C-alpha positions as CSV (number, residue, x, y, z in Angstrom):
1,M,-64.5,-68.7,23.4
2,A,-62.7,-67.6,20.2
3,D,-59.0,-67.2,20.3
4,P,-57.9,-63.5,19.9
5,S,-55.7,-62.7,17.0
6,L,-53.3,-59.8,16.3
7,D,-52.4,-59.2,12.7
8,E,-49.4,-56.8,12.6
9,E,-49.6,-56.7,8.7
10,G,-53.0,-55.2,8.6
11,R,-55.9,-56.0,6.3
12,D,-55.7,-53.3,3.7
13,E,-53.7,-50.3,2.8
14,G,-56.2,-47.8,4.2
15,L,-56.5,-49.4,7.6
16,I,-54.3,-48.6,10.6
17,A,-56.2,-50.5,13.3
18,A,-59.5,-52.3,13.9
19,L,-61.4,-54.2,16.5
20,D,-63.6,-56.9,15.1
21,G,-66.2,-58.4,17.5
22,V,-63.8,-57.7,20.4
23,V,-64.9,-58.7,23.9
24,V,-63.1,-58.1,27.2
25,D,-64.3,-60.4,30.0
26,W,-64.3,-58.7,33.4
27,T,-65.9,-61.6,35.2
28,A,-63.1,-62.0,37.7
29,S,-63.6,-58.4,38.9
30,G,-67.4,-58.7,39.1
31,R,-68.0,-56.3,36.2
32,P,-70.1,-57.1,33.1
33,P,-68.0,-57.9,29.9
34,L,-67.0,-55.1,27.5
35,G,-68.3,-55.5,23.9
36,P,-68.6,-56.9,21.4
37,I,-66.9,-53.9,19.8
38,D,-66.4,-53.2,16.1
39,L,-64.3,-50.2,15.3
40,T,-62.0,-49.2,12.4
41,V,-59.4,-46.4,12.3
42,A,-58.1,-45.4,8.9
43,R,-54.6,-44.0,8.2
44,G,-54.3,-40.3,9.0
45,E,-57.8,-39.8,10.4
46,I,-58.7,-38.3,13.8
47,V,-61.3,-40.2,15.8
48,A,-62.7,-39.2,19.2
49,L,-64.2,-41.7,21.6
50,V,-66.9,-40.4,24.0
51,G,-69.0,-42.3,26.6
52,A,-69.9,-42.5,30.2
53,S,-67.3,-43.2,32.9
54,G,-66.6,-47.0,32.8
55,A,-67.8,-47.4,29.2
56,G,-64.3,-48.8,28.3
57,K,-62.7,-45.9,26.5
58,S,-59.3,-46.4,28.0
59,T,-59.6,-50.2,27.4
60,I,-60.2,-49.6,23.7
61,L,-57.1,-47.5,23.5
62,R,-55.0,-50.3,25.1
63,L,-56.6,-52.8,22.7
64,L,-55.7,-50.6,19.7
65,A,-52.2,-50.2,21.1
66,G,-51.7,-53.9,21.4
67,L,-51.2,-53.6,25.2
68,Q,-54.3,-55.7,26.1
69,T,-55.5,-59.0,24.7
70,P,-59.2,-59.4,24.1
71,S,-61.1,-62.4,25.5
72,A,-62.7,-62.9,22.1
73,G,-62.7,-61.3,18.7
74,A,-59.7,-59.9,16.7
75,V,-57.5,-56.9,16.9
76,T,-55.9,-55.8,13.6
77,R,-52.9,-53.4,13.6
78,A,-51.2,-52.2,10.5
79,V,-48.6,-50.5,12.7
80,G,-44.9,-51.3,12.7
81,V,-43.0,-52.1,15.9
82,G,-42.5,-48.8,17.9
83,R,-44.9,-46.9,15.6
84,T,-47.6,-46.2,18.2
85,G,-47.5,-43.1,20.5
86,F,-49.5,-43.0,23.7
87,V,-50.3,-40.0,25.9
88,F,-52.0,-40.7,29.2
89,Q,-54.2,-38.5,31.4
90,S,-51.1,-37.3,33.3
91,P,-47.8,-36.5,31.6
92,T,-46.0,-39.5,33.3
93,L,-42.6,-37.8,32.9
94,T,-39.4,-39.0,34.6
95,P,-39.1,-36.5,37.4
96,W,-35.3,-36.4,37.7
97,A,-34.8,-35.9,33.9
98,D,-35.1,-32.7,32.0
99,A,-37.5,-32.2,29.1
100,L,-34.9,-33.0,26.5
101,A,-34.0,-36.3,28.2
102,N,-37.6,-37.3,28.7
103,V,-38.4,-36.8,25.0
104,A,-35.2,-38.5,23.8
105,L,-35.8,-41.5,25.9
106,P,-38.0,-43.6,23.5
107,L,-35.5,-43.0,20.7
108,E,-32.5,-44.0,22.9
109,L,-34.4,-47.2,24.1
110,A,-34.9,-48.0,20.4
111,G,-31.2,-47.9,19.8
112,V,-30.9,-44.4,18.2
113,P,-27.5,-42.9,18.9
114,K,-27.7,-40.4,21.8
115,S,-26.7,-37.4,19.7
116,Q,-29.3,-38.1,17.0
117,A,-31.9,-38.8,19.7
118,R,-31.2,-35.5,21.3
119,D,-31.4,-33.6,18.0
120,R,-34.7,-35.2,17.2
121,A,-36.0,-34.5,20.7
122,T,-34.9,-30.8,20.4
123,A,-36.9,-30.5,17.2
124,A,-40.0,-32.2,18.7
125,L,-39.9,-29.9,21.7
126,T,-39.4,-26.8,19.5
127,A,-42.5,-28.0,17.5
128,V,-44.6,-27.9,20.7
129,G,-43.3,-24.5,21.7
130,L,-40.7,-25.6,24.3
131,G,-37.5,-25.0,22.4
132,G,-36.4,-22.7,25.2
133,R,-37.1,-25.1,28.1
134,L,-35.0,-28.1,27.1
135,D,-33.3,-28.3,30.4
136,A,-36.4,-27.8,32.6
137,R,-37.3,-30.6,35.0
138,P,-41.0,-31.6,35.2
139,S,-41.3,-29.9,38.6
140,Q,-40.4,-26.6,36.9
141,L,-43.1,-26.9,34.2
142,S,-46.8,-25.9,34.3
143,G,-49.4,-28.5,33.7
144,G,-49.8,-27.4,30.1
145,M,-46.0,-27.4,29.5
146,A,-45.7,-30.9,31.0
147,M,-48.4,-32.1,28.6
148,R,-46.6,-30.5,25.7
149,V,-43.5,-32.5,26.7
150,A,-45.6,-35.7,26.8
151,L,-46.9,-34.9,23.3
152,A,-43.4,-34.3,22.0
153,R,-42.3,-37.6,23.5
154,A,-45.2,-39.4,21.8
155,L,-44.5,-37.7,18.4
156,V,-40.7,-37.9,18.4
157,T,-40.7,-41.4,16.9
158,G,-43.0,-40.3,14.0
159,P,-45.8,-42.7,15.0
160,D,-48.4,-44.1,12.5
161,L,-51.0,-44.2,15.4
162,L,-51.3,-41.7,18.2
163,L,-53.5,-42.6,21.2
164,L,-54.5,-39.9,23.7
165,D,-56.4,-40.8,26.9
166,E,-58.0,-37.5,28.1
167,P,-54.6,-35.7,28.1
168,F,-56.2,-32.3,28.6
169,A,-58.8,-33.1,31.2
170,A,-56.9,-31.5,34.1
171,L,-56.0,-28.3,32.3
172,D,-57.8,-25.0,32.2
173,S,-60.0,-24.3,29.2
174,V,-57.6,-21.7,27.6
175,T,-54.7,-24.1,27.8
176,R,-56.8,-27.0,26.5
177,R,-57.8,-24.9,23.5
178,R,-54.2,-24.0,22.7
179,L,-53.1,-27.6,23.0
180,I,-55.8,-28.7,20.6
181,E,-54.7,-26.1,18.1
182,D,-51.1,-27.4,18.5
183,L,-52.2,-31.0,18.1
184,H,-54.0,-30.1,14.9
185,A,-50.9,-28.3,13.6
186,L,-48.6,-31.2,14.5
187,W,-51.0,-33.7,12.9
188,A,-51.2,-31.6,9.7
189,G,-47.4,-31.3,9.6
190,G,-46.9,-35.1,9.8
191,Q,-45.2,-36.8,6.9
192,P,-47.6,-38.6,6.7
193,S,-50.1,-37.5,9.3
194,P,-50.7,-40.1,12.0
195,A,-54.0,-41.6,12.8
196,V,-55.2,-40.2,16.1
197,V,-57.7,-41.8,18.6
198,F,-58.6,-39.3,21.3
199,V,-60.6,-40.1,24.4
200,T,-62.6,-37.3,26.0
201,H,-65.7,-36.6,28.2
202,D,-66.1,-33.2,26.5
203,V,-68.5,-33.3,23.6
204,E,-67.4,-29.9,22.2
205,E,-63.8,-30.9,22.4
206,A,-64.6,-34.2,20.6
207,V,-66.4,-32.4,17.7
208,Y,-63.7,-29.7,17.4
209,L,-60.7,-32.0,17.5
210,A,-61.9,-35.0,15.5
211,Q,-63.1,-35.8,12.1
212,R,-65.3,-38.6,13.5
213,V,-66.9,-39.0,16.9
214,V,-67.7,-42.5,18.1
215,V,-70.2,-42.7,21.0
216,L,-69.9,-45.8,23.3
217,E,-72.8,-47.4,25.1
218,A,-72.4,-47.0,28.8
219,A,-73.2,-50.6,29.8
220,T,-71.2,-52.5,27.1
221,G,-68.8,-50.1,25.5
222,R,-70.3,-50.9,22.1
223,P,-70.2,-48.1,19.5
224,V,-73.8,-46.9,19.2
225,A,-73.2,-43.9,17.0
226,D,-70.4,-43.0,14.5
227,L,-70.8,-39.3,13.6
228,A,-68.8,-37.2,11.2
229,S,-67.6,-33.8,12.3
230,P,-68.2,-31.2,9.5
231,G,-65.5,-29.0,8.1
232,V,-61.8,-29.3,7.7
233,V,-59.0,-30.0,10.1
234,P,-57.2,-27.8,11.3
235,R,-60.2,-25.7,12.0
236,P,-60.6,-22.2,10.7
237,E,-60.7,-19.3,13.2
238,R,-63.9,-19.1,15.3
239,W,-65.1,-22.4,14.0
240,R,-66.6,-23.2,17.4
241,A,-69.3,-20.5,16.7
242,D,-70.1,-21.9,13.3
243,P,-73.7,-23.2,13.1
244,A,-72.4,-26.5,11.6
245,C,-70.2,-27.0,14.7
246,R,-73.0,-26.2,17.1
247,Q,-75.4,-28.6,15.4
248,A,-72.7,-31.3,15.4
249,V,-72.2,-30.8,19.2
250,E,-75.9,-31.1,19.8
251,T,-76.1,-34.3,17.7
252,V,-73.3,-35.9,19.6
253,A,-74.7,-34.8,23.0
254,D,-78.0,-36.3,22.1
255,A,-76.3,-39.6,21.1
256,L,-74.3,-39.6,24.3
257,E,-77.4,-39.0,26.4
258,A,-79.2,-41.9,24.7
259,S,-76.1,-44.2,25.2
260,M,-76.2,-43.5,28.9
261,G,-79.9,-44.1,29.1
262,A,-79.5,-47.5,27.6
263,A,-77.5,-48.5,30.7
264,T,-80.3,-47.7,33.1
């Protein structure tokens, strides 16, 4: 079995992260191995991962983040220390701290002086529309507001790579749409824009949010389709009704259905 490698320097200027022939061995848990997986993420691009439950979407995020070591293959990361943001399926906020303290926490842990950390956290919360709720505890926030705090916390460090693991899955459709628009605006306003890898089960959400949609095979997690989303990001008004969008959704849905059939 090949030794995994992690190259923090990256392979080229356009690459932010890559998986090369990566395998994750689940033998101990009685599950078949994940992979081999080949996936590249360029600087500043938005990539959506879709696949059946258990296809390894969350595992791929952990590999890209450097939080999991593969059993074989290589993980390449051109991301500096502390330059990866991660948003999980739930906001995972500290319940006894207010929104400002939650967002300032990663900066303070990195050694940023408290006053500077609080200033940057205030700016991040203002950018996600919560400038008036700095002192709110998580229990005082709606689900959408709590996820905005989580987004602000992930973005406050100015990451090169932002990983999102179905962050909007538990929210109503209107809130989800608003948060996607906010995410696009925050991405476009980045200096530079971060690379984003977004996991979702929603095909329309994947096409709307991302510039590329990668479909994973249900049985192995291998990418079986890598499809470009048409148009520009952020999306123009009413783009979901555009024929190009509707056709892209159907194309991804067909690829997803085929990927699930391959497992049966």
